[in-house]
C-alpha positions, 0 to 999 in steps of 0.5 A: 533548488531547495531540498525539502523532505526526502533526500532522494530528491537529490537524485544521485547526490545521496547515492550510497556506496556498497558499505552503506556510507555516503561517498567520502569525497562529498557530504550529502546534502541535508534538508533545506540545502540549496543546490543547482543542477542542469536537467530537462524538466518533464511534466508528470503524465498519467498512463491514462488507463481506466482504474490506474493511479493518478500520478500527476494529481498525486504529485500536484498535491505535494506541489510537485509539477515537474520531474527530472532525472540525473544519471550521477551527481557530477553535475550537482553544485551545492550553493548554500548549506543550511546549518541551523533550523528546526528541520535541519536538526531533526534531519541530522538526528535522523541521519545519526540514528539511521547510521547507528541502526545500519551499523549494528542491526542485521540487514532485515531487522535493521530495515524494519527498525529504520522504518518504525523509528525514522520512517525510512522504508528504503531497505524493506524488500519487496518480499517483506512488503508483500508478506505484511500486505498479505497478513493485513498489517501493511499499515505497520510499515508506514508510521501511523497514528497507531504508532504515535498513540501507543508511544504516547500511552507507554510514556504516559503510563510510564511517567505515571507509574514512576511518579507514584513512588514520589510522596511529594508528587502524590500529595501536591500534584495530579499525576495524570496532569504530570504525565500528560506533558512528557507524553505529548513531548514524546509524541511531538518528537516522534512525529517530527522524527518520522517525517510529520506524515498525515497519519502521525500529525492527525494522531499528534493533534488528537493526543494533544487535544486529549492531554489539554482536556486533562490539564484543563479538567475538561472532558474530551469529545473524540469526534470534535478532536477528529474533526479539528485534526482534519481541519488543521491538516487540510489547512496545512496541506490543501488537497490532502483529503484526496490522499489514500493515507488521509482517507484510510487514517481518518476512516479507521479512527472514525469507525473505531470510535463510532463502533465502540461508542455504539457497543457501549451504548447498547450494553449500557441499555441492557437490564443488569443481571446483577449489581455492579459490585456483584460483577465477577472479575471474569465478566469485567475482563471478558468485556474488556477483551471483547472491546479490544477484539472489536478494534481491529474488526471495526478498523478493517470494516471501516477501511475495507471498501477503500482498500478494495477500491485502491488496491484490489486485495483484502486480507481476511486474516487481518482480524487475527494478525492485528491483535498480535503484531500491532501490540508487539510493534506499538508497545515494544518495538517502537518504544525500544527503537526510540530508546535505542536511537536516543541512547545512540546519540548520547552514549552508543555503548549503552544502546548495544545491549538494547540492540541485542534485545531488539534483534530477537523481537524483530525476528519474532515480528518477521516470523509472525507476519510470515506465518499470517501471510501464508494462511489460506485467506491471507490475501484475496483478490477482489473486483475493484468497487467503483465509487458508487459501490463504495458509497453504498457499502459505507451507507450500509455500515453507518446505517447499522451503527447509527439508526436506532429505529428498526423501521428506518433501518429496514427502509434504508437497508432495503433501498441499499439492497436494491442499489446493490442488486441493480449494480450486480445485474449490470456487471453480471450482464457486462461480464457474463452475457456481453454481446460485443467484442471489446479490445482495450489497448493499455498504455504501458510505456514503450511496450504493448498490452491489449485486453480482449474481452470476447462475447460472453465472459472469456478474456485474452491478454496479449502481452503485458508490457515491461521495462528493462530496468527498475523494479516497476511491474507493469502487470501489478501496477497497470494491467491488474488494476484495469482487469479488476476495475472491469471485475475480471478475476480470471484471464483465460488466455495469455499470449506473449507475442515477442520474447522481449521484456517490453512484451512479457515484463508484467506477465509473471504477475498475471500468471500468478494472480489471474488463473489462466487456462492457456499460455500461448507463445511463439518459437523464440525464447527470452534470455533474461532473468525476468523471462526465466521468472515468468517461465517458472511461474508458468511451470508452477501453475496448472496452465497449459502451454501452447506454441503457436504457428501459422500451421495451426488451424483457426479456432473460434472463441465465443463466435470470434475467429482467431487465426495465427498468421505468423510465424511459420512452423519451421521459423526459428529465431527472433520471431513475433507472433501475429494473430487476427481476430474476426468478429462479424465484419470487424477484423483486428490484426495484432502484428507485434514487432514484425519487421519488413521482411516478415510483412513481405511474407504476410503480403505474399501469402495474401492473408 
């Protein structure tokens, strides 16, 4: 096996000690090193749930067709250590810079700096990631074209500013062309250092085309540059067009360029109220401010439908947070971090004062992100639009930007409104006036999870799966996407049928995000940290807690009879909750994890 890309592919060889340094007895493998180990490869499989993530295709697009697991690095054998080559050198620089940041920055600020400089997101905690997502600036954590473009601007204008003090350069050279070359070199270096991901490569190509146009005294066409970048990336990474990062990156740039062009065209067609030389300073500056304010709005509108489709959430404060956080990160933190990384390789002592300067700036960044994430409309759960609905939304947006004739615009928007109305009527009938009882068993691995949609609109979730190890949340990663794909934003009833983690592991997320009215459980309680976290979520919400037993009378929910068959009222210990749903001639038995003795009791009662 030859390592390419992330060192985590070595599965344990690169496992770090508590101090953050690799084990002293071995050197960690680097990119393109050849290693050998014995594993049982497995074919990647999807959960198969509607609205779920297509993990197998995601890996296949990266030419990964099998996965394996190693408990430790004892079975690894290093065959060939690559000691030369471009990517080997880049990986060496990344390790050195990463080590310096880990040594001299505080943990939280160091994790953010590593993310922005070398693209290492491993140290970002789940809470920090959630704050960035809620604030609408999660794209800041993944090195994107925005970071690359801002760095290119900083270097370009910095070289141009310094060159303006040289009489020789002013008399004999064009400063724009002089500044173009070091700016592009900085962009290429940062792109390689960050791992050459799709958004950074896209931005590097577009910047290269722009600076080539500057050198050749040609005018750049942004749409042609964007199309060329898409073509080159598609040729280098076939199938990348299906990746979320590719789609969001190109759509954001497309809407920004298209929107700003339309704004400029419409403002230029208006009759001037005053001559150009009579325009006030405030009028010119207000127009520039308006264009800057339009950028995050256009980017949010352009990516909003896809973000809702893939994640089921939208941040309505992103218009504000991007205006503050993005310039701070792009124009200050990233250039400062790269300068610290460069100096750490040559003269670490010179980098220390910059570390002291960067620490409060990074803390300020965290503080602003936390402030925006706590605003009332920071993170809104939305029904997941299907591909048809996403297409209708984009057609509506593009028609508003592109069509000039009012008659054509009214005609197209009218047709789109009819499509939206028909789609809305379908889901109104499906969600609020459904006649049948629908039971969907979700694939959550070893555990259980079943979604019951009663006639009408009420919803019951029986268990939420879960794993005993790892941080994967089945509630957030499997159950919530399915519910939102069914346009379900409220789950009326929650049932934990058994106090084991493979039944309640994902329930905390559902309690917090789907506003349940009742929380049902049996007499037994769990003893794990996850169970305690679920209990705290229930106590912190207005949900009504109900303990179930066979002594409870049967109840009807939208013409469906629900009966609790087990446990008995005096039953204690590790008991499962068994319920029966009856609708017409159909009966559903949810038996949870009952054992043989419990089955005998149920049979003796002839339930």
